[in-house]
Structures are given as C-alpha cells and as structure tokens.
C-alpha positions in Angstrom: -81.9 -147.7 92.5 -83.0 -144.4 91.0 -85.9 -142.8 92.9 -89.3 -143.8 91.5 -91.4 -140.7 91.2 -95.2 -140.9 91.7 -95.9 -139.4 88.3 -94.1 -138.4 85.1 -94.8 -137.0 81.6 -94.3 -139.0 78.4 -92.7 -137.0 75.6 -91.7 -138.6 72.3 -90.1 -137.4 69.0 -93.5 -136.5 67.5 -94.1 -134.1 70.3 -90.6 -132.5 69.9 -91.0 -132.1 66.2 -94.3 -130.3 66.4 -93.0 -128.0 69.1 -89.9 -127.2 67.0 -92.2 -126.5 64.0 -94.3 -124.1 66.1 -91.1 -122.2 67.0 -90.5 -121.5 63.3 -93.8 -119.8 62.9 -94.2 -116.0 62.6 -96.6 -116.0 65.6 -95.7 -118.1 68.6 -98.6 -116.8 70.7 -102.3 -116.2 69.6 -101.4 -118.1 66.4 -102.7 -121.0 64.4 -101.5 -123.7 66.9 -103.7 -122.2 69.6 -106.7 -122.2 67.2 -105.9 -125.8 66.0 -105.6 -127.2 69.6 -108.8 -125.6 70.7 -110.6 -126.9 67.7 -109.2 -130.4 68.3 -110.3 -130.2 72.0 -113.8 -129.1 71.0 -114.1 -132.1 68.6 -112.7 -134.4 71.3 -115.2 -133.3 73.9 -118.1 -132.8 71.5 -118.7 -129.5 73.2 -119.7 -126.2 71.5 -116.7 -124.4 72.9 -113.2 -125.1 74.2 -110.6 -122.6 75.3 -107.0 -123.0 76.5 -105.3 -121.0 79.3 -102.2 -121.1 81.4 -103.1 -123.6 84.1 -106.0 -125.5 85.7 -106.1 -122.8 88.4 -106.4 -120.2 85.6 -109.2 -122.2 84.1 -111.0 -122.1 87.5 -110.5 -118.4 87.9 -111.7 -117.6 84.4 -114.8 -119.9 85.0 -115.6 -118.1 88.3 -115.2 -114.7 86.6 -117.4 -115.8 83.7 -120.4 -116.6 86.0 -119.8 -113.3 87.9 -119.0 -115.0 91.2 -119.1 -112.2 93.8 -119.0 -111.4 97.5 -121.3 -113.5 99.6 -122.3 -115.8 96.8 -122.6 -119.4 98.2 -120.3 -122.1 96.8 -120.4 -125.8 97.8 -117.4 -128.0 97.0 -115.8 -131.2 98.4 -113.6 -131.0 101.5 -111.0 -133.1 99.7 -109.6 -131.2 96.8 -106.5 -129.2 95.7 -106.6 -125.8 97.3 -107.0 -123.8 94.1 -110.8 -123.7 93.9 -111.1 -123.0 97.6 -108.5 -120.2 97.6 -110.0 -118.5 94.5 -113.5 -118.5 96.0 -112.2 -117.0 99.2 -110.2 -114.3 97.3 -113.5 -113.4 95.5 -115.2 -113.2 98.9 -117.6 -116.0 98.2 -119.1 -118.0 101.1 -117.7 -121.5 100.8 -119.3 -124.6 102.4 -117.4 -127.9 102.3 -119.1 -131.2 101.9 -117.8 -134.4 103.4 -116.5 -137.2 101.0 -116.6 -140.9 100.6 -113.9 -142.3 102.9 -112.4 -144.5 100.2 -112.7 -142.5 96.9 -112.2 -139.1 98.5 -115.1 -137.8 96.2 -118.1 -135.9 97.3 -121.3 -137.9 96.8 -124.8 -136.6 96.1 -126.0 -137.7 99.6 -123.1 -135.9 101.3 -123.8 -132.8 99.2 -127.4 -132.9 100.3 -126.3 -133.4 103.9 -124.1 -130.3 103.7 -126.9 -128.2 102.3 -129.4 -129.4 105.0 -126.9 -129.1 107.9 -126.0 -125.6 107.0 -129.6 -124.6 106.0 -128.4 -123.4 102.6 -131.1 -122.1 100.3 -129.5 -120.0 97.5 -126.5 -121.8 96.0 -124.7 -119.9 93.3 -122.2 -122.6 92.5 -121.5 -126.3 93.0 -118.0 -127.6 92.2 -117.5 -131.3 91.8 -114.1 -132.9 91.6 -113.2 -136.3 90.0 -110.4 -137.2 92.4 -108.0 -139.8 90.8 -109.7 -139.5 87.3 -112.9 -141.4 87.7 -116.2 -139.5 87.3 -118.9 -140.5 89.7 -122.6 -139.6 90.1 -122.7 -137.0 87.4 -126.4 -137.3 86.6 -127.4 -137.1 90.3 -125.3 -133.9 90.8 -126.9 -132.4 87.7 -130.4 -133.0 89.2 -129.3 -131.3 92.5 -127.9 -128.3 90.4 -131.2 -128.0 88.6 -133.2 -128.2 91.9 -131.3 -125.3 93.3 -131.0 -123.4 90.0 -127.3 -123.2 90.6 -124.3 -123.4 88.3 -122.3 -126.7 88.2 -118.6 -126.6 87.4 -116.7 -129.9 87.0 -113.2 -129.7 88.3 -112.0 -132.4 86.0 -108.2 -131.7 86.3 -107.7 -135.4 86.9 -110.2 -136.7 84.4 -109.2 -135.6 80.9 -110.2 -138.5 78.6 -112.6 -140.0 81.1 -116.3 -140.6 80.2 -119.6 -141.6 81.7 -122.9 -143.1 80.6 -126.4 -141.8 81.0 -129.3 -144.0 79.6 -126.7 -146.2 77.8 -125.2 -143.2 76.0 -121.6 -142.4 76.5 -120.4 -138.8 77.1 -116.8 -137.5 77.4 -116.0 -135.4 80.5 -115.9 -132.0 78.9 -119.0 -132.4 76.8 -120.8 -130.4 79.4 -124.0 -132.5 78.8 -124.6 -132.4 82.5 -122.7 -129.4 83.7 -122.2 -125.7 82.8 -118.4 -125.7 82.6 -115.7 -128.3 82.8 -112.1 -127.4 83.6 -108.9 -129.4 83.1 -105.2 -129.2 83.9 -102.4 -129.8 81.4 -99.7 -130.1 84.1 -96.9 -132.6 83.3 -98.4 -135.2 85.6 -101.9 -135.1 84.1 -103.3 -137.3 81.2 -101.6 -135.1 78.6 -99.4 -132.1 79.0 -98.5 -128.8 77.5 -95.8 -128.2 80.1 -98.2 -126.0 82.1 -101.7 -125.3 80.8 -105.4 -125.5 81.3 -108.7 -126.1 79.4 -112.2 -124.8 79.8 -115.1 -126.4 77.9 -118.8 -125.2 77.9 -121.9 -125.1 75.7 -122.9 -121.7 76.9 -122.0 -118.9 74.4 -122.2 -116.1 77.0 -119.8 -117.9 79.3 -117.5 -118.7 76.4 -117.4 -115.0 75.3 -116.8 -113.8 78.9 -113.9 -116.3 79.4 -112.4 -115.2 76.1 -112.4 -111.5 77.1 -111.1 -112.2 80.7 -108.3 -114.4 79.3 -106.8 -111.4 77.5 -107.1 -108.4 79.8 -110.8 -107.9 79.1 -110.0 -106.5 75.7 -112.9 -106.2 73.2 -112.2 -105.3 69.6 -114.9 -103.7 67.5 -113.2 -103.4 64.1 -110.4 -104.7 62.0 -108.2 -101.8 63.1 -105.9 -103.5 65.6 -105.2 -100.3 67.5 -108.9 -99.8 68.3 -110.3 -101.7 71.3 -112.3 -101.3 74.5 -111.9 -103.0 77.9 -114.9 -105.3 78.6 -114.1 -105.8 82.3 -111.0 -106.3 84.5 -109.1 -109.2 83.0 -105.7 -110.9 83.1 -103.3 -112.5 80.8 -104.1 -116.2 80.9 -103.2 -117.0 77.3 -101.5 -120.2 76.4 -98.7 -119.9 73.8 -98.6 -121.7 70.4 -95.5 -123.5 71.7 -97.5 -125.1 74.5 -100.4 -125.8 72.2 -98.2 -127.5 69.6 -97.2 -130.0 72.3 -100.9 -130.3 73.3 -101.9 -131.1 69.7 -99.4 -133.9 69.5 -100.2 -135.3 73.0 -103.9 -135.3 72.4 -103.4 -137.8 69.5 -102.0 -140.2 72.1 -104.5 -139.8 74.8 -106.2 -143.3 74.2 -102.8 -144.9 74.4 -101.9 -143.0 77.6 -105.1 -144.0 79.3 -104.8 -147.6 78.3 -101.3 -147.8 79.7 -102.3 -146.1 82.9 -105.2 -148.6 83.2 -102.8 -151.5 83.0 -100.7 -150.1 85.8 -103.8 -149.7 87.9 -104.9 -153.3 87.2 -101.5 -154.6 88.4 -101.9 -152.8 91.7 -105.5 -154.0 92.2 -104.6 -157.6 91.4 -101.7 -157.8 93.7 -103.2 -156.0 96.7 -106.1 -158.4 96.7 -103.9 -160.8 98.6 -103.8 -158.4 101.6 -107.3 -156.9 101.1 -107.9 -157.0 104.9 -105.3 -154.3 105.2 -105.3 -152.5 101.8 -108.2 -151.4 99.6 -107.7 -150.2 96.1 -110.2 -147.9 94.3 -112.2 -149.8 91.8 -111.8 -147.7 88.7 -113.8 -150.0 86.5 -117.6 -150.0 86.2 -120.2 -150.0 83.5 -121.3 -146.4 84.2 -118.0 -144.6 83.7 -114.4 -144.9 82.6 -111.5 -143.4 84.4 -108.5 -141.4 83.1 -106.4 -143.3 85.7 -104.6 -140.1 86.9 -103.9 -141.5 90.3 -103.8 -144.9 92.0 -105.1 -144.3 95.5 -105.0 -147.1 98.1 -106.7 -147.1 101.6 -104.6 -148.7 104.3 -106.1 -149.8 107.6 -103.4 -148.1 109.7 -105.4 -148.6 112.9 -105.3 -152.3 112.5 -101.6 -152.2 111.7 -100.9 -149.9 114.6 -98.8 -147.5 112.5 -99.5 -144.2 110.7 -99.2 -142.9 107.2 -96.1 -140.9 107.8 -94.2 -144.1 108.8 -95.0 -146.0 105.6 -94.3 -142.9 103.4 -90.9 -142.5 105.1 -90.2 -146.2 104.7 -91.1 -146.0 101.0 -88.9 -142.9 100.6 -85.9 -144.8 102.1 -86.5 -147.5 99.5 -86.4 -145.0 96.6 -90.2 -144.9 96.2 -92.0 -141.6 96.1 -95.6 -141.8 97.4 -97.9 -138.9 97.7 -101.2 -137.8 99.3 -104.1 -136.2 97.5 -105.2 -134.1 99.3 -104.9 -132.5 102.8 -108.6 -131.6 103.6 -109.3 -128.0 102.9 -110.7 -127.3 106.4 -107.3 -128.3 107.9 -105.7 -125.1 106.4 -106.6 -123.2 109.6 -104.6 -120.0 108.9 -106.2 -119.6 105.4 -109.7 -120.4 106.7 -109.4 -118.2 109.7 -108.1 -115.2 107.6 -111.3 -115.3 105.6 -113.7 -116.0 108.4 -114.4 -119.7 107.8 -114.8 -122.1 110.7 -115.2 -125.8 110.4 -116.0 -128.6 112.9 -114.0 -131.8 112.4 -117.1 -133.8 113.5 -118.7 -132.8 110.2 -116.0 -134.5 108.2 -115.6 -138.0 109.6 -115.2 -139.6 106.2 -112.7 -136.9 105.0 -110.7 -137.5 108.2 -110.7 -141.3 107.6 -109.6 -140.6 104.0 -106.9 -138.2 105.1 -105.4 -140.6 107.7 -105.6 -143.8 105.6 -105.2 -143.0 101.9 -102.0 -143.0 99.9 -101.2 -142.3 96.2 -98.7 -144.7 94.6 -96.6 -144.2 91.4 -98.6 -144.4 88.2 -97.5 -143.1 84.8 -97.3 -144.3 81.2 -93.8 -145.6 81.1 -93.6 -147.1 84.6 -91.8 -150.4 84.1 -93.4 -153.6 85.4 -90.3 -154.5 87.4 -90.4 -151.2 89.2 -94.1 -151.6 89.9 -93.5 -155.1 91.2 -90.8 -153.7 93.5 -93.2 -151.1 94.8 -95.9 -153.7 95.5 -93.4 -156.1 97.2 -92.0 -153.3 99.3 -95.4 -152.3 100.6 -96.5 -155.9 101.2 -93.4 -156.8 103.1 -93.7 -153.7 105.3 -97.4 -154.4 106.1 -96.9 -158.1 106.8 -93.9 -157.3 108.9 -96.1 -155.0 111.1 -98.8 -157.6 111.2 -96.4 -160.2 112.4 -95.0 -157.8 115.0 -98.5 -157.0 116.4 -99.2 -160.7 117.0 -95.9 -161.4 118.8 
C-alpha cells in the first residue's frame, strides 16, 4: 500500500486554470490578483483590513513589528505551539512566558493564562498570543477580557483555523474578523485549510497596524507621489510580498473553503465514532459544540499509554511500518533547551504538567479533503488492533 500521509493539499482544474491565467498577466507580483485576493479575504472575514504575505511565520513577524515589539517587552503564549512565534519573540529580545495547556486539547485556557501571570508575578503584558491548535477556537471572549484587563495586545495565531468561527451572545463571527482581538494571522501552507503553495494572511481592524504591516512587508518603503522613483524608507522592513501567482491559487481555493471544511469534518466524525469503542484507551477531541465551529485542520487523539504500558514512539513506528504517517503537534517550547538557554529562558517542568501529559500521550492522525474512507478505515483498524493486542498482552 502506498504510504498514507497525515495531510495533503487538494488542487483541481479550476485552481490550475486561474494560476495559468495569472502567468499571462503583465504583472505577476504586486498586481491585480494580489489586490483581488486581499479584497476577497477582507469580505470573508468581515474585517476592515486583510493583507497577504509569504508565510504564517512572516505574518507573525509583520504583526510583531507592527505593534513595535521590542527588547524586554513581556509576551505570554501557550507552551504547546509551533516554534515560529517563540523564536521570533526571542529574536526581538522580548521576554517570553509560557502558559500551560489543557492536557487533551493542547490549547491554553483562560485559567491557565491567569495562573501563568500570577505565578510569574507579571504586571505589564505587552502581548498575549493565543493558538487554536487543531483548528477549533476556544475561549475567545474570555481571552479578550484578560487582554482588556492588562491593556495588552491580543494576537490570534489562527494558522490552523482559517474558516473557523465562534459565537458571542448568539452572534457568529469568523476567526479573522478581529472582533475580539487586535490581529489574526493565518498560514496558507499546503496542509492548511486552503493553500497558495506557501503564504500567510494578516487581518486587523486597526488602521495604524494595517499601514505599518504594509510598509514592513515591502522594505519599509513609503511613496509620497505618483513618481515611482521617489520614495522614503519608513522603517527597517523586509520583502514579505506574496506573488500574483500564489494569490491566483488562493482566490480559487477560497471559493471551495466551505466544501473543504465539510469534508474534513466528515473525516473527523468517522474517527470520533470508531474510537468510542475503545474510549477507555483513546480520547478524540470533540470539535463540535454550540459556541464555535472548527476548521478541522488536525485530528488529535489522546492515548492512555501508561495504561497500555507502551509509549508514543512505539505506536508511531508501528503505524509507519504499516504505511501510515502519524505526526505530533507540537513538542513543547520549553523542551527546546538549547534555544531557550541561548536567550536566557529557564523553565521548570513542574509548571507544565498538562503540557507534559499532552506531549507524551497525543497523536495527530491523517486528515485531508480527499482521504478515502477505505484508507481511513484501515488506519482505524490498525490502531485498534495494536491497542487491543497490547491490552491482551498486559492481562496475560
């Protein structure tokens, strides 16, 4: 059997045709496809502003630059997250505090954020970064209240959550609307909800932030006239522009986002339904509730390895031998000892009991739009058989 990857993009003829069309344009960068994609995104989010850039990491960097994140500014973020936000904050010499997470969802909760603030006696928080691991947004209104209390900036790392939404007072809001945040950032990597090959998105309702991001995205250049040869440099910037070719793909993909999320949701449901039969050993994240809807970026299961008397590496190697690629999202940030030590950060494992449980017991399974049911059934059967075999062995 051909190896089953844990994620994959979905590209059809409509995508290809629009990309080819963009290649025939006079301008294949800073052209009309970029403008059109950004306008479509703004309308999709119902935000005042939306900008594209070269990656989710670039989106974070531009966002941090736009709020003037500087040396010794205090940032709080979840201990479970991709390394990008953490690395960028360290490179900008900010002081980073990590909050513990829920041991099943891997997401920071409002109470755990408060615990981190209290334990570390933090008073002046410049920035709070939330992260919707797996694609489901949780506790948005509560995080917003904490942000307001500390008069800090709230950035949603929504790389997993493009297309997700949440409710406040029975009113639905798209992630990216920034109704309860200052900035939302997204990734357009091939494994995300939609793709532009590589790419990122930033949305905000703050005009000042929007303008700063726009300048930083293109070398800090500010033009004061229609004479293209006359310009000034606003500040140190970089080239984070996304091309018209990428944006053409994004325009086409965005039209299919509801279809993509619906298909991913069905894959998630199949896993949840089948693993209920062994729920004493496997817990699947409940992505369905009345207060929010998921983008179903990941299907994360929590396996009671202690009860099974095995570890995560063993089952991942077993799945690999059967042609199934599993993954883990993510190694806790405090475990990158060399990186943390280099920038003077010290962490105590005792402060991250939930993160450690999540790290040792959670596993990401294949989920993508065109994952065939027979392959998914094979994945489930393989995992069940392996677990029940170990259960039987333990009772012999």
